SEMITOR-397079 format. One line per 2 residues: number of its first residue (from 1); their letters; for each residue x, y, z of C-alpha. Coordinates in nm, 2 decimals, padded with zeros to 4 digits, m for minus. Layout:
# SEMITOR-397079
NUM = A = X/Y/Z | ...
# end
This chain:
# SEMITOR-397079
1 = MK = m10.77/m03.71/m00.53 | m10.70/m03.38/m00.30
3 = RA = m10.40/m03.32/m00.59 | m10.62/m03.36/m00.85
5 = VL = m10.95/m03.14/m00.76 | m10.70/m02.86/m00.62
7 = AL = m10.51/m02.88/m00.97 | m10.83/m02.79/m01.16
9 = LL = m10.96/m02.54/m00.90 | m10.65/m02.34/m00.95
11 = VA = m10.61/m02.38/m01.32 | m11.00/m02.27/m01.36
13 = AF = m10.95/m01.98/m01.12 | m10.65/m01.91/m01.36
15 = LV = m10.86/m01.87/m01.65 | m11.11/m01.68/m01.53
17 = AW = m10.86/m01.44/m01.35 | m10.68/m01.41/m01.74
19 = HV = m11.03/m01.33/m01.87 | m10.98/m01.57/m02.15
21 = GV = m11.22/m01.83/m02.30 | m11.09/m02.23/m02.32
23 = AA = m11.09/m02.33/m02.68 | m11.10/m02.69/m02.79
25 = NE = m10.76/m02.85/m02.74 | m10.58/m02.53/m02.63
27 = VI = m10.24/m02.57/m02.54 | m10.12/m02.32/m02.25
29 = TI = m09.73/m02.28/m02.20 | m09.54/m02.19/m01.92
31 = RA = m09.14/m02.07/m01.98 | m08.92/m02.20/m01.67
33 = WT = m08.55/m02.07/m01.71 | m08.33/m02.30/m01.46
35 = VG = m07.97/m02.31/m01.35 | m07.72/m02.61/m01.24
37 = PD = m07.48/m02.48/m01.32 | m07.34/m02.84/m01.18
39 = TP = m07.49/m03.09/m01.50 | m07.66/m03.35/m01.28
41 = AF = m07.91/m03.09/m01.13 | m08.11/m03.12/m01.47
43 = HR = m08.42/m03.21/m01.28 | m08.50/m02.90/m01.17
45 = AE = m08.60/m02.85/m01.50 | m08.73/m03.23/m01.59
47 = NL = m08.96/m03.21/m01.29 | m09.09/m02.91/m01.42
49 = IA = m09.17/m03.07/m01.74 | m09.28/m03.40/m01.55
51 = AA = m09.50/m03.17/m01.37 | m09.73/m03.05/m01.66
53 = ER = m09.73/m03.44/m01.78 | m09.92/m03.53/m01.43
55 = LN = m10.13/m03.21/m01.47 | m10.25/m03.33/m01.82
57 = QI = m10.33/m03.70/m01.70 | m10.57/m03.48/m01.46
59 = LE = m10.69/m03.29/m01.69 | m10.77/m03.56/m01.97
61 = AA = m10.97/m03.76/m01.72 | m11.17/m03.42/m01.64
63 = GA = m11.22/m03.44/m01.98 | m11.12/m03.07/m02.00
65 = DL = m11.02/m02.93/m02.33 | m10.72/m02.79/m02.19
67 = RV = m10.34/m02.89/m02.19 | m10.06/m02.74/m01.99
69 = EV = m09.67/m02.77/m02.14 | m09.33/m02.61/m02.01
71 = EA = m09.06/m02.49/m02.18 | m08.77/m02.57/m01.98
73 = DF = m08.46/m02.42/m01.97 | m08.13/m02.55/m01.79
75 = WT = m07.79/m02.33/m01.77 | m07.50/m02.50/m01.72
77 = DS = m07.28/m02.22/m01.79 | m07.16/m01.99/m01.43
79 = WD = m07.41/m01.88/m01.18 | m07.27/m01.49/m01.29
81 = SF = m07.38/m01.54/m01.68 | m07.71/m01.71/m01.58
83 = RR = m07.82/m01.36/m01.34 | m07.68/m01.18/m01.62
85 = RI = m07.93/m01.33/m01.79 | m08.17/m01.27/m01.62
87 = IL = m08.08/m00.93/m01.52 | m08.11/m00.84/m01.86
89 = TA = m08.43/m00.93/m01.93 | m08.59/m00.81/m01.63
91 = EE = m08.48/m00.48/m01.68 | m08.60/m00.51/m02.04
93 = GD = m08.91/m00.53/m01.90 | m09.08/m00.75/m02.19
95 = PA = m09.35/m01.02/m02.06 | m09.27/m01.20/m02.39
97 = IM = m08.95/m01.27/m02.34 | m08.92/m01.28/m01.93
99 = PD = m09.00/m01.61/m01.84 | m09.28/m01.70/m01.56
101 = II = m09.04/m01.91/m01.36 | m08.71/m01.88/m01.21
103 = LS = m08.50/m02.08/m01.05 | m08.21/m01.94/m00.86
105 = SH = m08.02/m01.94/m00.56 | m08.19/m01.79/m00.22
107 = MD = m07.93/m01.51/m00.25 | m08.14/m01.36/m00.56
109 = IP = m08.44/m01.27/m00.38 | m08.35/m00.97/m00.18
111 = VW = m08.24/m00.80/m00.50 | m08.49/m00.93/m00.70
113 = AE = m08.76/m00.89/m00.45 | m08.64/m00.51/m00.42
115 = AG = m08.66/m00.45/m00.78 | m08.98/m00.62/m00.86
117 = WI = m08.90/m00.85/m01.05 | m09.02/m01.12/m00.87
119 = AP = m09.35/m01.20/m00.67 | m09.48/m01.30/m00.34
121 = LD = m09.55/m01.63/m00.26 | m09.75/m01.66/00.07
123 = HY = m10.12/m01.67/m00.06 | m10.01/m01.95/m00.25
125 = IA = m09.83/m02.12/m00.05 | m10.10/m02.14/00.19
127 = QY = m10.36/m02.18/m00.07 | m10.14/m02.55/m00.06
129 = WE = m09.99/m02.58/00.29 | m10.21/m02.88/00.43
131 = GT = m10.14/m03.07/00.07 | m09.73/m03.01/00.06
133 = YQ = m09.60/m02.71/00.20 | m09.64/m02.86/00.53
135 = DF = m09.40/m03.07/00.50 | m09.09/m02.89/00.36
137 = YP = m08.87/m02.84/00.65 | m08.96/m02.50/00.80
139 = HL = m08.61/m02.34/00.84 | m08.60/m02.31/00.48
141 = WD = m08.87/m02.08/00.44 | m08.63/m01.84/00.62
143 = AV = m08.40/m01.88/00.36 | m08.62/m01.78/00.07
145 = SY = m08.81/m01.49/00.28 | m08.73/m01.13/00.25
147 = GG = m08.88/m00.79/00.40 | m09.18/m01.05/00.59
149 = QI = m09.26/m01.22/00.26 | m09.17/m01.52/00.09
151 = YG = m09.05/m01.55/m00.26 | m08.93/m01.88/m00.34
153 = VP = m09.02/m02.25/m00.27 | m08.73/m02.42/m00.17
155 = QD = m08.62/m02.64/m00.47 | m08.32/m02.84/m00.27
157 = IE = m08.04/m02.80/00.00 | m07.72/m02.92/00.01
159 = VR = m07.44/m02.93/00.28 | m07.05/m02.82/00.21
161 = MV = m06.76/m03.03/00.35 | m06.39/m03.08/00.37
163 = YY = m06.26/m03.31/00.11 | m05.97/m03.55/00.23
165 = RK = m05.84/m03.82/00.05 | m05.84/m04.12/00.22
167 = DH = m05.52/m04.31/00.02 | m05.29/m04.03/00.08
169 = LR = m05.39/m04.05/00.43 | m05.29/m04.47/00.47
171 = AL = m04.99/m04.36/00.28 | m04.90/m04.14/00.61
173 = GW = m04.96/m04.41/00.83 | m05.37/m04.33/00.96
175 = SE = m05.51/m04.67/01.02 | m05.87/m04.69/00.92
177 = EE = m06.01/m04.61/01.22 | m05.82/m04.26/01.25
179 = IA = m05.96/m04.20/00.94 | m06.31/m04.31/01.02
181 = SL = m06.29/m04.09/01.34 | m06.16/m03.77/01.18
183 = PQ = m06.53/m03.61/01.09 | m06.60/m03.67/01.49
185 = RV = m06.26/m03.50/01.57 | m06.35/m03.24/01.38
187 = AN = m06.72/m03.15/01.51 | m06.56/m03.17/01.87
189 = KE = m06.32/m02.88/01.77 | m05.99/m03.14/01.84
191 = FL = m05.91/m03.11/01.47 | m05.85/m02.72/01.40
193 = LT = m05.80/m02.59/01.06 | m05.39/m02.53/01.19
195 = DL = m05.42/m02.93/01.18 | m05.55/m02.92/00.86
197 = QE = m05.28/m02.74/00.69 | m05.00/m02.96/00.88
199 = LA = m05.20/m03.23/00.72 | m05.14/m03.07/00.39
201 = QA = m04.86/m03.00/00.42 | m04.73/m03.37/00.55
203 = MQ = m04.92/m03.50/00.21 | m04.70/m03.30/00.02
205 = EA = m04.39/m03.31/00.16 | m04.41/m03.72/00.16
207 = GL = m04.43/m03.66/m00.22 | m04.82/m03.75/m00.28
209 = VD = m04.95/m03.42/m00.46 | m04.89/m03.12/m00.61
211 = YG = m05.08/m02.93/m00.33 | m05.19/m03.03/00.00
213 = LL = m05.51/m02.76/m00.04 | m05.70/m02.66/m00.28
215 = HR = m06.01/m02.44/m00.29 | m06.31/m02.32/m00.52
217 = PT = m06.15/m02.12/m00.78 | m06.42/m01.86/m00.79
219 = EG = m06.66/m01.64/m00.57 | m06.90/m01.81/m00.35
221 = PD = m07.06/m01.77/m00.02 | m06.84/m02.10/00.10
223 = FF = m06.54/m01.84/00.24 | m06.84/m01.72/00.50
225 = QF = m06.76/m02.08/00.66 | m06.38/m01.94/00.73
227 = VV = m06.54/m01.64/00.92 | m06.76/m01.85/01.13
229 = AF = m06.46/m02.08/01.19 | m06.28/m01.80/01.38
231 = GG = m06.55/m01.72/01.54 | m06.68/m01.45/01.36
233 = EY = m07.00/m01.34/01.26 | m07.12/m01.20/00.87
235 = YD = m07.52/m01.10/00.97 | m07.71/m00.90/01.23
237 = SA = m08.06/m01.10/01.22 | m08.19/m00.82/01.48
239 = SG = m08.09/m00.54/01.24 | m08.10/m00.71/00.92
241 = KL = m07.77/m00.55/00.87 | m07.46/m00.72/00.76
243 = IV = m07.12/m00.77/00.97 | m06.79/m00.65/00.87
245 = DR = m06.58/m00.87/01.14 | m06.22/m00.72/01.14
247 = AA = m06.09/m00.96/01.35 | m06.22/m01.30/01.22
249 = LR = m06.22/m01.15/00.85 | m05.85/m01.06/00.93
251 = QT = m05.77/m01.44/01.05 | m05.97/m01.58/00.76
253 = LE = m05.78/m01.37/00.53 | m05.43/m01.47/00.71
255 = FF = m05.55/m01.85/00.65 | m05.53/m01.80/00.29
257 = AD = m05.23/m01.58/00.29 | m05.02/m01.85/00.51
259 = NV = m05.18/m02.15/00.25 | m04.97/m02.00/00.02
261 = HK = m04.67/m01.82/00.15 | m04.64/m02.01/00.44
263 = YK = m04.71/m02.40/00.43 | m04.69/m02.35/00.03
265 = IT = m04.95/m02.58/m00.05 | m05.20/m02.37/m00.23
267 = PS = m05.11/m02.26/m00.55 | m05.11/m01.84/m00.54
269 = GM = m05.31/m01.83/m00.85 | m05.55/m02.07/m00.72
271 = TT = m05.86/m01.83/m00.79 | m05.76/m01.84/m01.17
273 = WP = m05.77/m02.20/m01.19 | m06.09/m02.34/m01.42
275 = WP = m06.34/m02.57/m01.23 | m06.24/m02.91/m01.40
277 = AV = m05.87/m02.92/m01.29 | m06.01/m02.87/m00.92
279 = HR = m06.22/m03.16/m00.97 | m05.99/m03.38/m01.13
281 = AT = m05.74/m03.35/m00.90 | m05.97/m03.39/m00.63
283 = AE = m06.10/m03.68/m00.73 | m05.99/m03.83/m01.04
285 = EG = m05.60/m03.80/m01.02 | m05.57/m03.73/m00.65
287 = SA = m05.29/m03.46/m00.70 | m05.46/m03.29/m00.43
289 = GV = m05.46/m03.38/m00.05 | m05.77/m03.19/00.09
291 = NI = m06.02/m02.95/m00.09 | m06.16/m02.71/00.15
293 = TG = m06.42/m02.59/m00.03 | m06.57/m02.92/m00.11
295 = GM = m07.00/m02.96/m00.19 | m07.19/m03.30/m00.18
297 = WN = m07.32/m03.20/m00.56 | m06.97/m03.32/m00.61
299 = WA = m07.00/m03.63/m00.56 | m07.29/m03.71/m00.84
301 = EW = m07.06/m03.45/m01.09 | m06.76/m03.68/m01.03
303 = QR = m06.93/m03.98/m01.13 | m07.13/m03.80/m01.40
305 = DL = m06.85/m03.59/m01.58 | m06.55/m03.73/m01.50
307 = GI = m06.69/m04.11/m01.50 | m06.61/m04.21/m01.16
309 = PE = m06.71/m04.50/m01.03 | m06.90/m04.45/m00.67
311 = GE = m06.70/m04.73/m00.53 | m06.41/m04.55/m00.60
313 = LW = m06.53/m04.26/m00.47 | m06.59/m04.41/m00.12
315 = EN = m06.24/m04.61/m00.10 | m06.08/m04.24/m00.18
317 = LT = m06.24/m04.00/m00.02 | m06.40/m03.88/00.32
319 = WS = m06.53/m03.58/00.44 | m06.58/m03.40/00.71
321 = LI = m06.72/m02.99/00.86 | m06.52/m02.71/00.78
323 = PA = m06.30/m02.75/01.12 | m06.29/m02.49/01.36
325 = GS = m06.03/m02.18/01.33 | m05.95/m02.07/01.70
327 = EA = m06.15/m02.18/02.05 | m06.39/m01.87/01.96
329 = GR = m06.47/m02.05/01.65 | m06.69/m02.34/01.57
331 = PN = m06.70/m02.63/01.28 | m06.96/m02.54/00.99
333 = QL = m07.10/m02.56/00.68 | m07.27/m02.36/00.45
335 = GH = m07.68/m02.43/00.28 | m07.71/m02.27/m00.01
337 = PV = m08.09/m02.31/m00.08 | m08.21/m02.30/m00.42
339 = AY = m08.56/m02.19/m00.49 | m08.83/m02.14/m00.80
341 = MV = m08.98/m01.78/m00.81 | m09.25/m01.68/m01.01
343 = TQ = m09.22/m01.40/m01.22 | m09.37/m01.06/m01.14
345 = LS = m09.45/m01.01/m01.53 | m09.60/m01.35/m01.57
347 = DK = m09.99/m01.35/m01.68 | m09.96/m01.69/m01.58
349 = KD = m09.87/m01.70/m01.22 | m10.13/m01.94/m01.09
351 = LA = m10.06/m02.23/m01.26 | m09.68/m02.13/m01.28
353 = FL = m09.73/m02.18/m00.93 | m09.94/m02.46/m00.97
355 = LI = m09.64/m02.69/m01.18 | m09.41/m02.58/m00.90
357 = TI = m09.62/m02.75/m00.63 | m09.65/m03.06/m00.88
359 = AS = m09.27/m03.03/m00.92 | m09.24/m03.06/m00.53
361 = DV = m09.41/m03.43/m00.53 | m09.18/m03.64/m00.29
363 = DL = m09.06/m03.90/m00.58 | m09.00/m03.63/m00.80
365 = NT = m08.80/m03.42/m00.57 | m08.60/m03.76/m00.46
367 = RH = m08.53/m03.85/m00.83 | m08.33/m03.54/m00.81
369 = SL = m08.20/m03.55/m00.50 | m08.03/m03.90/m00.59
371 = AA = m07.94/m03.78/m00.93 | m07.79/m03.46/m00.83
373 = AK = m07.64/m03.58/m00.50 | m07.92/m03.29/m00.28
375 = LA = m08.07/m03.34/00.04 | m08.39/m03.34/00.14
377 = IR = m08.65/m03.05/00.13 | m08.93/m03.24/00.29
379 = RS = m08.97/m03.45/00.57 | m09.15/m03.71/00.42
381 = QT = m08.87/m03.80/00.16 | m08.63/m03.89/00.46
383 = AF = m08.89/m04.19/00.50 | m08.93/m04.25/00.10
385 = AP = m08.75/m04.57/00.02 | m08.56/m04.46/m00.29
387 = FV = m08.39/m04.16/m00.03 | m08.35/m04.38/00.29
389 = ES = m08.14/m04.64/00.05 | m07.88/m04.41/m00.02
391 = EF = m07.61/m04.43/00.15 | m07.40/m04.13/00.07
393 = LA = m07.73/m03.91/00.14 | m07.74/m04.06/00.46
395 = AA = m07.40/m03.99/00.56 | m07.40/m03.67/00.39
397 = SE = m07.71/m03.55/00.62 | m07.51/m03.60/00.94
399 = LL = m07.34/m03.28/00.90 | m07.68/m03.05/00.87
401 = PQ = m07.70/m02.97/01.25 | m07.41/m02.74/01.20
403 = QI = m07.55/m02.54/00.89 | m07.54/m02.21/00.82
405 = FM = m07.76/m01.99/00.55 | m07.57/m01.65/00.37
407 = AA = m07.80/m01.31/00.44 | m08.09/m01.25/00.32
409 = HP = m07.94/m00.90/00.22 | m07.93/m00.72/m00.11
411 = AS = m07.55/m00.69/m00.06 | m07.47/m01.05/00.00
413 = GH = m07.38/m01.11/m00.32 | m07.16/m00.83/m00.29
415 = YA = m07.00/m00.91/00.02 | m06.91/m01.26/m00.14
417 = TV = m06.74/m01.06/m00.42 | m06.52/m00.85/m00.21
419 = LH = m06.45/m01.12/00.02 | m06.31/m01.36/m00.31
421 = EA = m06.13/m01.02/m00.46 | m05.96/m01.02/m00.08
423 = IS = m05.91/m01.41/m00.08 | m05.73/m01.36/m00.39
425 = GV = m05.49/m01.05/m00.31 | m05.37/m01.18/m00.02
427 = EV = m05.33/m01.50/m00.21 | m05.10/m01.34/m00.50
429 = GA = m04.92/m01.11/m00.25 | m05.07/m00.78/m00.38
431 = LT = m05.23/m00.74/m00.02 | m05.16/m00.80/00.32
433 = PD = m05.43/m00.94/00.52 | m05.51/m00.65/00.69
435 = EG = m05.49/m00.46/00.39 | m05.78/m00.67/00.27
437 = VE = m05.96/m00.65/00.56 | m05.97/m00.23/00.48
439 = LI = m06.03/m00.38/00.14 | m06.33/m00.51/00.23
441 = VQ = m06.51/m00.25/00.46 | m06.45/00.01/00.25
443 = RM = m06.64/m00.17/m00.05 | m06.90/m00.22/00.19
445 = QQ = m07.00/00.06/00.35 | m06.96/00.23/m00.04
447 = VA = m07.21/m00.05/m00.13 | m07.46/m00.10/00.16
449 = GE = m07.39/00.25/00.38 | m07.52/00.21/00.73
451 = DV = m07.62/m00.11/00.63 | m07.29/m00.24/00.79
453 = LV = m07.14/m00.30/01.12 | m06.80/m00.25/01.16
455 = R = m06.67/m00.42/01.44
# end
C-alpha cells in the first residue's frame, strides 16, 4: 500500500512538472537501453517491463486513465559496442533518440557524469529511502557515486574467481579433501600465484589439458586483481587520484609473461581468443586446467549457452579468490556493479526513476540473481526463500569479504585498456615487463596528467 501511494503521488508530480494534461487512455513510453552482454542477464531489461506492469495495476486500481509502457533494449554484443552506442547518441544531444534509462557499468559514471549525460539521483533516492533504498548494501552506493553525488541505482553485483578443473586435480592425485580445502588455503595465503602456475604446468605436462592456464581475452577490470595480489594499489581515495604502482605492475606483467614464456601454460595469442573458445575450454571440453579471470555469472552462461547441466559443473569445477602473488599482496576478487542511470536529456526523469525503484523489488531482483548468477544488492534478498535455496549463490557469497572495486575516476577505463595492452605486449614478446610498465606510465600521464600518482 505504501508503495502504491508513493507511486501515484510521484506520477502525479511528474505530470504536473511535465505540464501536460492526462488524456483518456494515455500511454506514456519510457525507453531503456540495457546490456548483458552475458545472455542470462536479460532480466536487466525484463524487470523494467515488469515494473511498468506493476505500476499499471496500481493505476488501474486507482481508476486512473493513464498507463505506462517500457521499450527495453537488451544488448548482447560487447561492452565496447554498447558504450559507443551510448556515447554517439549522447553527443548527438537529441532527446528523441536518447533513452530515458541506461543500464551500464559503474565505471561509466565518472565519465558520463562529467559530460553531463546522466542525472544525479540523490533526491530521488531520499524520496524512496525508507521503502526501498535503505535495504541496499551500503558499500554499493560508493561504487555508483562521483563527486559527492549518486548517479546510479545498483542493479547487481558479482564476484570474480579462479576456476579450477576438479577432474584434472583428481587425475593429478588430489583427494576430495585437498580439493575442498583449496579455497581456504588460497584465502590463508598458503597457495600463491606461483603455486597456481606450477599446478597449471603439472596439468599440462601430464597431458590432461592443451593449456594449463587461460584468462579473459578482452580488456576489463579483472587484471587489477593481480596488481592487488602483488601488494599494489591503483587508486588513492584520499586524493581521488589514480596510482601507477611500478613495482606491483612489473610483477603483474612478469606473471603474465612467465605464463607464456617460462611455464608455457598460456598461449601467446591469448588476447586474440574469441570468448566462446575460452568458455568451452574451461567448462565444456576441459582442455584448460585453470581460468584465472572467471566470474560467477559464467556459471549461468555455461548452463544457458553451452547446455551444461549444473550437476556437471559442480562435479568438474571449483573456485577460489585470486591467490596472493607475494607476502606483500593479498587474495582478492573484484566486484563490478552495474547500475540503472537516468539520462539528463530525459523529460520523464521522475517516472523513469519510479520504474527503476519498482524494478528493484526483492522478488524481481532475485529472479535476476538466479537466472544470471549474480549476488544480492539488498539485505532482504538473502532471507528471500528462492535466493536462500540457491546452493551456488550461497557458496559464491563466501568470497565477498575480500572484494575490491574499480576506482571512481574518469580515466579508470583507460587505465584498464592500457594495462590490457601491456599484458598483450608481454605475452606476444613485443614488450618486456619493464617496457610494459613504462608504457603504462607514459600513457596514463598523457591522459590523466596530475591525476596520476606514479610510485
